[in-house]
C-alpha positions as a Markdown table, in Angstrom:
| # | Residue | x | y | z |
|---|---|---|---|---|
| 1 | Val | -26.4 | 8.0 | -9.5 |
| 2 | Lys | -25.3 | 5.1 | -11.7 |
| 3 | Asp | -21.6 | 5.8 | -10.8 |
| 4 | Val | -22.3 | 5.8 | -7.0 |
| 5 | Leu | -24.3 | 2.6 | -7.2 |
| 6 | Tyr | -21.6 | 0.9 | -9.4 |
| 7 | His | -18.9 | 2.0 | -6.9 |
| 8 | Leu | -21.0 | 0.6 | -4.0 |
| 9 | Tyr | -21.5 | -2.7 | -5.9 |
| 10 | Val | -17.7 | -3.0 | -6.7 |
| 11 | Thr | -16.8 | -2.2 | -3.1 |
| 12 | Ala | -19.3 | -4.7 | -1.7 |
| 13 | Arg | -18.2 | -7.4 | -4.1 |
| 14 | Gly | -14.5 | -6.9 | -3.1 |
| 15 | Asn | -15.4 | -7.1 | 0.6 |
| 16 | Leu | -17.3 | -10.3 | 0.0 |
| 17 | Gln | -14.4 | -11.8 | -1.9 |
| 18 | Arg | -12.1 | -11.2 | 1.1 |
| 19 | Leu | -14.4 | -13.3 | 3.3 |
| 20 | Val | -14.0 | -16.3 | 1.0 |
| 21 | Pro | -11.5 | -18.8 | 2.5 |
| 22 | Lys | -8.1 | -18.9 | 0.8 |
| 23 | Glu | -8.6 | -22.6 | -0.2 |
| 24 | Ile | -11.7 | -21.7 | -2.2 |
| 25 | Arg | -9.9 | -18.8 | -3.8 |
| 26 | Ile | -7.0 | -21.1 | -4.8 |
| 27 | Leu | -9.4 | -23.7 | -6.3 |
| 28 | Lys | -11.3 | -21.0 | -8.2 |
| 29 | Tyr | -8.0 | -19.7 | -9.6 |
| 30 | Leu | -6.8 | -23.2 | -10.6 |
| 31 | Leu | -10.1 | -23.8 | -12.4 |
| 32 | Thr | -9.6 | -20.7 | -14.6 |
| 33 | Ile | -6.3 | -21.9 | -16.0 |
| 34 | Glu | -6.8 | -23.5 | -19.4 |
| 35 | Asp | -3.2 | -24.8 | -20.2 |
| 36 | Pro | -2.8 | -28.2 | -18.5 |
| 37 | Lys | 1.0 | -27.7 | -18.0 |
| 38 | Gln | 0.4 | -24.3 | -16.4 |
| 39 | Gln | -2.4 | -25.7 | -14.3 |
| 40 | Leu | -0.3 | -28.6 | -13.0 |
| 41 | Ser | 2.5 | -26.2 | -12.2 |
| 42 | Ala | 0.1 | -23.9 | -10.3 |
| 43 | Leu | -1.4 | -26.9 | -8.5 |
| 44 | Lys | 2.1 | -28.0 | -7.4 |
| 45 | Asp | 2.8 | -24.4 | -6.2 |
| 46 | Ala | -0.5 | -24.4 | -4.3 |
| 47 | Phe | 0.5 | -27.4 | -2.2 |
| 48 | Thr | 4.2 | -26.5 | -1.8 |
| 49 | Pro | 5.0 | -24.8 | 1.5 |
| 50 | Gly | 6.3 | -21.3 | 1.2 |
| 51 | Asp | 5.4 | -17.7 | 2.1 |
| 52 | Glu | 1.8 | -17.7 | 3.4 |
| 53 | Leu | 0.8 | -14.2 | 2.7 |
| 54 | Glu | -2.5 | -12.5 | 2.0 |
| 55 | Gly | -2.8 | -9.0 | 0.6 |
| 56 | Asn | -3.8 | -6.9 | -2.4 |
| 57 | Asp | -0.6 | -7.5 | -4.4 |
| 58 | Val | 0.5 | -10.9 | -3.1 |
| 59 | Asp | -0.2 | -13.8 | -5.4 |
| 60 | Cys | 1.4 | -16.7 | -3.5 |
| 61 | Leu | -1.2 | -18.5 | -1.4 |
| 62 | Tyr | -0.5 | -21.9 | 0.1 |
| 63 | Thr | -2.8 | -24.4 | 1.7 |
């Protein structure tokens, strides 16, 4: 029973995360970076036009 409930929880959480706007996901990611140089680089990448793709294995979002 625990395994089924955990699976349902993880699935529901993943579905809710997909509903979050990409701008919010980008900001949350930027706030998790601790190194200032890496954070500045990621911030620059976030505001530089490029491939605007969303998917499971794509990590280049732009806003």
